[in-house]
Structure formats: C-alpha cells, structure tokens
C-alpha positions as CSV (number, residue, x, y, z in Angstrom):
1,X,0.0,-0.2,-0.1
2,X,1.4,3.6,-0.9
3,X,-0.6,5.5,1.1
4,X,0.5,7.2,4.3
5,X,-0.4,6.1,7.5
6,X,-0.5,9.9,9.6
7,X,-1.8,11.2,6.2
8,X,-4.9,13.2,7.7
9,X,-8.1,12.3,5.6
10,X,-10.4,15.3,4.9
11,X,-13.7,14.6,6.0
12,X,-16.8,17.2,7.5
13,X,-19.4,16.7,10.5
14,X,-22.8,18.0,9.4
15,X,-25.7,19.0,11.7
16,X,-27.4,16.4,12.6
17,X,-31.0,17.1,14.7
18,X,-34.1,15.4,15.7
19,X,-38.1,15.7,13.6
20,X,-39.4,17.8,16.5
21,X,-43.7,17.2,15.0
22,X,-45.4,13.9,14.7
23,X,-45.2,13.9,10.9
24,X,-43.3,16.1,8.6
25,X,-43.6,15.2,4.8
26,X,-40.5,15.7,2.8
27,X,-40.8,16.7,-0.7
28,X,-38.8,16.6,-3.6
29,X,-38.3,20.1,-4.3
30,X,-38.0,22.9,-1.7
31,X,-41.8,23.8,-1.8
32,X,-45.3,22.3,-0.8
33,X,-46.7,21.4,-3.8
34,X,-43.3,19.3,-4.7
35,X,-43.8,15.7,-5.2
36,X,-43.6,14.2,-1.5
37,X,-41.2,11.2,-1.6
38,X,-40.7,10.3,2.3
39,X,-42.7,11.7,5.7
40,X,-40.3,12.0,9.2
41,X,-41.7,11.4,12.5
42,X,-41.4,13.0,15.8
43,X,-37.7,12.3,17.0
44,X,-36.0,10.4,14.1
45,X,-32.4,11.4,13.5
46,X,-31.8,13.2,10.3
47,X,-28.7,14.9,8.8
48,X,-29.0,18.1,7.5
49,X,-26.8,19.0,4.2
50,X,-28.2,22.2,2.8
51,X,-30.8,24.9,3.2
52,X,-33.3,26.7,0.8
53,X,-34.8,29.7,2.5
54,X,-37.1,27.9,5.4
55,X,-36.4,24.4,3.9
56,X,-33.7,21.8,4.8
57,X,-32.6,19.2,3.0
58,X,-32.4,16.0,5.0
59,X,-31.5,12.3,4.5
60,X,-32.6,9.9,7.5
61,X,-31.7,6.8,8.8
62,X,-32.9,5.2,6.0
63,X,-30.9,6.9,3.7
64,X,-33.8,8.8,2.0
65,X,-33.0,12.5,0.6
66,X,-36.0,15.0,0.7
67,X,-36.8,18.8,2.1
68,X,-38.4,19.6,4.9
69,X,-40.1,22.5,6.8
70,X,-36.6,23.8,8.8
71,X,-38.9,24.8,11.5
72,X,-39.8,21.1,12.1
73,X,-35.8,20.1,12.7
74,X,-34.1,21.3,16.0
75,X,-30.4,20.5,15.7
76,X,-28.3,19.2,18.1
77,X,-25.4,20.6,19.6
78,X,-21.5,19.3,18.6
79,X,-21.3,15.8,20.4
80,X,-18.5,15.6,22.5
81,X,-16.8,12.7,20.1
82,X,-13.4,11.6,19.3
83,X,-13.1,9.9,15.9
84,X,-9.7,8.6,14.3
85,X,-8.4,11.5,11.7
86,X,-5.8,9.4,9.7
87,X,-6.8,6.7,6.7
88,X,-5.3,3.9,9.8
89,X,-4.5,4.7,13.5
90,X,-2.4,1.8,14.8
91,X,-3.4,0.8,18.5
92,X,-0.8,-0.1,21.2
93,X,-0.5,-2.7,23.9
94,X,0.9,0.1,25.6
95,X,1.4,4.2,25.5
96,X,4.7,4.2,24.4
97,X,5.6,4.1,20.7
98,X,7.9,1.2,20.1
99,X,4.6,-1.4,22.0
100,X,2.3,-3.7,19.9
101,X,0.4,-3.0,17.6
102,X,-2.5,-5.1,18.0
103,X,-5.2,-3.0,15.5
104,X,-5.5,-0.6,13.7
105,X,-8.4,1.2,13.7
106,X,-9.6,3.0,9.7
107,X,-10.7,6.8,9.9
108,X,-13.7,8.5,10.8
109,X,-13.9,5.2,13.4
110,X,-14.8,6.7,16.9
111,X,-13.0,6.1,19.9
112,X,-15.2,4.9,22.7
113,X,-14.8,4.6,27.1
114,X,-11.3,7.0,26.6
115,X,-9.6,9.0,29.0
116,X,-6.3,10.8,28.0
117,X,-3.1,9.7,28.8
118,X,-0.9,12.3,27.9
119,X,0.2,12.2,23.9
120,X,-1.8,8.5,24.3
121,X,-5.9,7.6,24.3
122,X,-6.0,5.0,26.9
123,X,-9.1,3.2,25.2
124,X,-11.5,0.8,27.1
125,X,-11.4,-2.9,26.3
126,X,-9.9,-5.9,27.6
127,X,-7.0,-5.7,26.8
128,X,-7.2,-1.6,26.9
129,X,-6.1,-0.1,23.6
130,X,-4.0,3.0,23.2
131,X,-3.6,5.3,20.1
132,X,-1.5,8.6,19.5
133,X,-3.4,11.8,19.6
134,X,-1.8,13.0,17.2
135,X,-4.0,10.6,14.9
136,X,-7.1,11.4,16.3
137,X,-9.4,14.9,16.2
138,X,-12.2,15.9,17.8
139,X,-15.7,16.2,16.5
140,X,-15.8,19.6,17.4
141,X,-12.4,21.0,15.4
142,X,-13.6,19.4,12.4
143,X,-15.4,22.1,9.7
144,X,-19.2,22.0,11.3
145,X,-20.6,23.2,7.8
146,X,-22.4,21.1,4.9
147,X,-20.9,19.1,2.7
148,X,-19.5,20.2,-0.8
149,X,-18.5,18.5,-4.0
150,X,-14.9,19.7,-3.0
151,X,-14.9,17.6,0.6
152,X,-15.9,14.5,-1.4
153,X,-13.1,14.8,-3.8
154,X,-10.6,15.8,-0.9
155,X,-11.4,13.0,1.0
156,X,-11.8,10.6,-2.1
157,X,-7.8,11.8,-2.8
158,X,-6.9,9.7,0.7
159,X,-7.4,6.1,-0.9
160,X,-5.6,7.2,-3.9
161,X,-3.0,3.6,-3.2
162,X,-5.2,1.3,-1.4
163,X,-5.0,-2.1,-2.8
164,X,-8.6,-3.7,-4.1
165,X,-10.2,-6.4,-2.0
166,X,-14.0,-7.8,-2.5
167,X,-15.5,-6.3,0.3
168,X,-13.1,-4.3,1.8
169,X,-13.9,-0.8,3.5
170,X,-11.1,1.0,4.4
171,X,-7.1,1.8,2.9
172,X,-6.3,-2.2,3.9
173,X,-8.5,-3.3,1.1
174,X,-11.7,-1.5,-0.6
175,X,-13.6,-1.7,-3.3
176,X,-15.7,0.0,-5.7
177,X,-18.7,0.7,-3.6
178,X,-16.8,-0.1,-0.1
179,X,-14.6,2.8,-1.9
180,X,-17.8,5.5,-2.8
181,X,-19.7,4.5,0.4
182,X,-17.0,5.6,2.6
183,X,-16.0,9.0,1.0
184,X,-18.9,10.1,1.3
185,X,-19.6,8.9,5.0
186,X,-16.8,11.0,6.3
187,X,-18.8,14.1,4.6
188,X,-21.7,13.0,6.9
189,X,-24.0,11.0,4.0
190,X,-25.3,7.6,3.7
191,X,-25.2,5.1,1.5
192,X,-26.0,1.5,-0.1
193,X,-22.8,-0.5,0.2
194,X,-23.5,-2.5,-2.6
195,X,-23.2,-0.4,-6.5
196,X,-26.5,-1.2,-7.8
197,X,-27.7,-0.6,-4.7
198,X,-26.2,3.6,-4.7
199,X,-27.4,3.7,-8.1
200,X,-31.0,3.3,-6.8
201,X,-30.2,6.1,-4.9
202,X,-29.7,10.3,-5.2
203,X,-31.8,11.3,-8.6
204,X,-30.7,11.3,-12.1
205,X,-28.3,13.5,-13.4
206,X,-27.1,13.6,-17.9
207,X,-23.8,15.2,-17.0
208,X,-21.1,14.6,-13.8
209,X,-19.8,17.0,-12.0
210,X,-17.5,16.4,-9.4
211,X,-19.1,14.2,-6.1
212,X,-21.8,12.8,-8.2
213,X,-21.2,8.5,-8.9
214,X,-20.5,6.9,-12.1
215,X,-22.1,3.6,-12.5
216,X,-20.7,1.0,-14.8
217,X,-22.1,-2.5,-16.6
218,X,-23.3,-4.4,-19.1
219,X,-26.4,-5.9,-18.4
220,X,-26.6,-4.5,-15.2
221,X,-24.2,-2.2,-13.1
222,X,-21.3,-4.3,-11.3
223,X,-19.3,-1.1,-10.7
224,X,-18.9,3.1,-9.5
225,X,-16.7,5.1,-9.3
226,X,-16.7,8.8,-7.5
227,X,-16.7,12.1,-10.2
228,X,-13.6,14.1,-10.6
229,X,-15.4,16.0,-13.8
230,X,-17.7,15.4,-16.2
231,X,-15.3,12.2,-17.7
232,X,-12.9,11.9,-15.2
233,X,-13.1,10.2,-11.9
234,X,-11.0,7.9,-9.1
235,X,-12.1,4.3,-8.1
236,X,-11.4,1.2,-7.5
237,X,-11.6,-0.8,-10.2
238,X,-10.2,-4.8,-9.7
239,X,-8.3,-7.4,-8.2
240,X,-4.4,-7.0,-7.9
241,X,-4.9,-3.4,-8.8
242,X,-5.2,-0.4,-6.6
243,X,-7.6,2.9,-5.6
244,X,-6.7,5.1,-8.8
245,X,-7.8,7.9,-11.1
246,X,-9.8,7.0,-14.4
247,X,-11.4,8.5,-17.3
248,X,-14.9,7.4,-19.2
249,X,-13.2,5.2,-22.1
250,X,-16.0,2.8,-22.5
251,X,-19.5,5.4,-23.5
252,X,-21.0,2.5,-23.7
253,X,-21.1,0.9,-20.2
254,X,-22.2,3.9,-18.2
255,X,-24.9,2.9,-16.9
256,X,-26.3,5.8,-15.4
257,X,-25.2,8.9,-12.6
258,X,-26.3,10.1,-10.1
259,X,-26.1,13.4,-8.0
260,X,-27.0,13.0,-3.7
261,X,-26.5,16.0,-2.6
262,X,-28.8,19.1,-3.6
C-alpha cells in the first residue's frame, strides 16, 4: 500500500438533529406543492445537508433524501466525540511507540470509553488499546457545515493507492462501492453498500459534476466510481490494482450518473 498512515483524511461534520413534529413531509423540492418522497416522524434523527430559504435538505436513517420545513428540525449541539483522523491509526498495547501494534483503526472510527494519557488515548476494553492523540481529531474541531463536492474529492484522494479488496471498506483493502460509501460517510452522507443499490439513490443526471457517482456494467450495474469531472473519476478498479484515477473510455458501459447532494 502506498498510503502514508499519518496522512490526514479530509472530512466534515454535518449538522444533525431530530424531527420535532409528529409527522412531517419530505419533498422532492423545497416547495409544499412538490412531490412527497417520504415522511419523517417525531424523534427521528436526521442529517442536514443543505438549506434554502425556509427549507432544509435532509437524509434520514432509511437513507432517503428530501426537503423538509426547517421549523420542523431541531439541531443537536456538536457532540464531544473523538474520531480517527488518519487512514489507519495504530492501536498499541501500551502508551509507547515501541509497544506492540495489536490493531488498526480506520478513518472516522469513534473512540469510545476513552481517557487521555499524555500524548495517547487509552481506549477501554480487555485488553485496553492505546492510540496516539495526533492520529485523532475532535469532532468539534472539524468543519461544521454542509458537505460540498470539494470535500468529497479531498476525501477520495486520501484513498489513492489503497489496494483493491472485494468486500473491503478501509485503506487496508477496499472495493468500488466500499470506496464511494466511505467517501460519503466521512462527509456525513449515508449510501447503501453495493453499487447496484447505490445506483437507486439520489437522483439521475445527464452530465457528471465532481462528487457525483458513475455506474458501469453491461447488463446490470457492477461497478461505481466517484466523478472528479464530467469524464474523469477516482475508483477501486479490480483485484490486483489500487485505488486510482480514471477516465471514461467505454461510454457504452456507463449505465447511470447519480447525484446525492442538492
């Protein structure tokens, strides 16, 4: 693998909150007359991805996207959470650099049952693990805003060089849909696990812009990539290769382009 373990991974913390009405509509557009695409119920946790006038673009636990009245959304305060901020954080047996490395924690992993021990976090468990504070980031210090295309591309670039692994979801090994899922997850957006499932989310577009997903296949969707431009992308191609940049060369295999941000 050609990724430096200490490289910081770009990510943002999107606003989160709960629905404060019994049942509130989620619309295809920020308009009361727009198509009803879903409904959210009181107490449901929602991620806030954009704002337009009196409307908020949200994603709920069922991964649906839609516009709801901002007045029906109550935002949380930023939690006191610490997450891994590098591609892989080494977890040591003791709070010393020369102690045994017993595990590796992927980017975005939350440190639970933690206590500070100088330059290390001690993570509760049997046995306890120790992670360098330098390899982590406090959520409160992350950019607190809606994700943008540039955020998705910066995160995707953090995975360049990771080896392909069927079913993989980290820089130790990752497949095509694992890559797109993790890039969006680290920017607060949930996607389904498999490429053919992801191809049903968001909305179709005719021309790609950065951050959209390309979907490929002959008879069905079998591959996905994150667009860096109208014809260029980053993807995890196949076994024996690494996450790399690519360009559309077989337009006939392109089955769909989907957009998830408003």
